[in-house]
C-alpha positions in Angstrom: -13.1 19.9 18.3 -15.4 18.8 21.3 -14.6 16.3 23.3 -17.5 13.8 21.1 -15.7 14.6 18.3 -12.6 13.6 18.9 -13.8 10.2 20.8 -15.5 9.7 17.1 -11.9 10.3 15.3 -10.1 8.0 17.5 -12.8 5.4 16.9 -12.8 5.9 13.7 -9.1 5.9 12.9 -9.0 2.6 15.1 -11.2 0.8 12.9 -9.6 2.4 10.1 -6.0 0.9 11.5 -7.2 -2.4 12.4 -8.7 -3.4 8.9 -5.2 -2.5 7.5 -2.9 -5.0 6.5 -0.1 -2.2 6.3 0.0 1.3 7.4 2.6 4.0 5.9 3.4 7.6 8.0 4.4 10.1 5.8 5.8 13.7 6.6 3.4 16.2 4.5 5.1 19.2 5.4 5.1 21.7 2.7 2.7 19.7 0.7 -0.4 21.6 -0.9 -4.1 20.7 -0.6 -3.7 20.2 -4.3 -0.8 17.4 -3.8 -2.8 16.4 -0.9 -6.0 15.5 -2.5 -4.4 13.7 -5.5 -2.6 11.5 -3.0 -5.6 10.7 -1.3 -7.6 10.2 -5.0 -4.5 7.7 -6.3 -4.9 5.4 -2.7 -8.8 5.7 -3.0 -8.8 4.5 -6.7 -6.6 1.4 -5.6 -8.4 0.7 -2.3 -6.5 2.4 0.2 -7.1 5.2 2.4 -5.1 8.3 3.6 -5.9 10.5 6.7 -4.2 13.5 8.4 -4.5 13.5 12.2 -3.7 15.3 14.9 -0.6 13.2 16.4 -2.2 13.0 20.1 -5.6 11.6 18.4 -3.9 9.4 16.2 -1.4 7.7 19.3 -4.6 7.3 21.1 -6.5 5.1 18.3 -2.7 3.1 17.8 -3.4 1.7 21.2 -4.7 -1.6 21.1 -3.7 -2.1 17.5 -0.8 -4.3 16.1 0.7 -0.8 15.2 1.5 0.6 18.6 5.1 0.7 17.6 4.4 3.7 15.4 3.5 5.8 18.2 6.8 7.1 18.5 7.1 8.4 14.9 4.2 11.0 15.5 6.2 14.3 15.5 5.3 17.0 13.2 2.7 16.8 10.6 1.8 13.5 10.0 -0.7 11.7 7.2 -1.5 8.0 7.6 -1.7 5.7 4.6 -3.7 2.5 5.0 -4.6 -0.4 3.0 -6.0 -4.0 3.0 -3.4 -4.9 0.3 0.0 -5.7 2.2 1.5 -3.5 -0.7 -0.6 -1.2 -2.1 0.0 2.0 1.0 3.8 1.6 0.4 3.7 1.6 -3.8 1.3 4.5 -3.8 3.4 6.4 -1.2 6.5 5.7 -2.4 5.6 6.4 -6.0 4.1 9.9 -5.0 7.0 10.8 -2.9 9.4 9.9 -5.7 7.7 11.8 -8.4 7.8 15.4 -8.3 6.7 16.0 -4.6 10.0 15.9 -3.0 8.4 17.8 0.3 6.8 14.0 1.4 8.9 11.4 2.7 8.0 8.5 3.9 9.0 8.1 8.1 7.8 4.9 8.7 5.3 1.7 8.5 4.2 -1.4 9.9 2.3 -4.7 9.1 1.3 -7.7 11.0 5.3 -8.9 11.7 6.0 -4.8 13.5 7.4 -2.1 12.5 9.2 -1.9 9.2 12.6 -0.5 8.8 12.4 2.3 5.9 14.3 -0.2 3.7 12.1 -2.8 4.3 9.2 -0.3 3.0 11.0 0.7 -0.2 11.3 -3.4 -1.0 7.5 -3.5 -0.4 7.0 -0.4 -2.6 9.1 -1.7 -5.9 7.2 -5.4 -5.6 4.1 -5.8 -8.0 0.9 -5.5 -6.9 -0.9 -8.7 -5.8 -2.9 -9.0 -9.0 0.4 -8.5 -10.7 2.2 -11.2 -8.7 -1.5 -13.6 -9.6 -0.8 -13.0 -13.5 2.6 -14.2 -13.0 1.7 -17.3 -11.5 -0.7 -18.5 -13.7 1.3 -17.4 -16.6 4.0 -19.6 -15.4 1.4 -22.1 -14.8 -0.2 -21.7 -18.3 3.3 -22.2 -20.2 3.8 -25.9 -19.9 0.0 -26.4 -21.3 0.7 -24.3 -23.9 4.1 -25.1 -24.9 2.5 -28.5 -24.7 -0.7 -27.3 -27.3 2.0 -25.5 -29.8 3.7 -29.1 -29.9 1.0 -30.9 -30.8 -0.3 -28.4 -33.0 3.1 -28.4 -35.1 3.2 -32.1 -35.2 -0.3 -32.2 -36.9 0.7 -29.2 -39.2 3.8 -30.9 -40.3 1.5 -34.1 -41.6 -0.7 -31.8 -43.1 2.5 -30.2 -44.9 3.9 -33.5 -46.4 0.7 -34.9 -47.7 
């Protein structure tokens, strides 16, 4: 890679990090190409992205972003999962690592509040997606109205049955 390519790589990675709400770092040592492509496609399908870059370039790209605290975790082969959704990258990476890909390990992550401990990343990974949460809220809000409609219908049906 020449100097211009390195500068473009740093710039692209920096832009990706600045647009993200959540960044998850994973050790991808021992992952096959097929598994790597599977993870990329899962993240891409849900609106996230996955990138493997040289650690020195990644450290340079982290400068000036809210994720600078992750620089010390960049040792060995590291992949970077990012998402604009504050939960997505954690959920997909965690499910992927928990599945048949025991060679992949989540080593760190960060969001707007700063660097996250592994326990918090696992907690985020087990939360439902934003669409799932919105659906639950809508269901909660609609429940009283639906009960009232059933009650009114039962009352109207009762009068018709007694006639």
